[in-house]
C-alpha positions in Angstrom: 227.3 -45.1 63.3 227.7 -47.0 60.0 225.0 -47.0 57.4 223.5 -50.3 56.3 224.1 -51.3 52.7 220.4 -50.5 51.9 220.7 -47.0 53.6 223.9 -46.3 51.7 222.3 -47.3 48.4 219.3 -45.0 49.2 221.7 -42.2 49.9 223.5 -42.8 46.6 220.1 -42.9 44.7 219.0 -39.7 46.4 222.2 -38.0 45.4 221.7 -39.2 41.8 218.1 -37.9 41.8 219.3 -34.5 42.8 221.7 -34.5 39.9 219.2 -35.9 37.4 216.6 -33.2 38.3 219.1 -30.6 37.1 219.1 -32.1 33.6 216.5 -31.1 31.0 215.9 -34.6 29.7 217.8 -37.2 31.7 218.4 -40.7 30.5 217.8 -42.6 33.7 218.9 -46.0 32.4 222.2 -44.9 31.0 223.0 -42.9 34.2 222.1 -46.0 36.3 224.4 -48.2 34.2 227.2 -45.7 34.2 227.1 -45.2 37.9 226.4 -48.9 38.9 223.0 -48.1 40.4 219.8 -50.3 40.3 217.8 -48.9 37.4 214.3 -49.8 38.6 214.9 -48.2 42.1 216.5 -45.1 40.5 213.5 -44.7 38.1 211.0 -45.2 41.0 212.8 -42.6 43.1 213.0 -40.2 40.1 209.2 -40.5 39.6 208.8 -39.8 43.4 207.5 -43.2 44.4 208.1 -45.0 47.7 211.1 -47.1 48.5 211.3 -50.1 50.9 211.3 -47.8 54.0 208.9 -45.1 53.0 206.1 -47.3 51.5 202.8 -47.5 53.5 202.3 -50.4 55.9 200.5 -53.4 54.6 197.9 -55.8 55.9 196.1 -53.3 58.2 192.5 -53.7 59.1 190.3 -51.2 57.3 187.6 -51.2 59.9 187.2 -52.2 63.6 184.5 -54.8 62.6 
């Protein structure tokens, strides 16, 4: 089945992260601009933070009060 645009961009970003991790001191901004990737999402992924699909659920009750 076909990937959604978001899933495709996540795959592209993950591929870029694998490459950037091989560099000693990567310039994430210049790589993002050269490869037409969203800089903020690429930087967040490079730092190991969540994306739209992996972030924790919001607005959950903390207790059963």
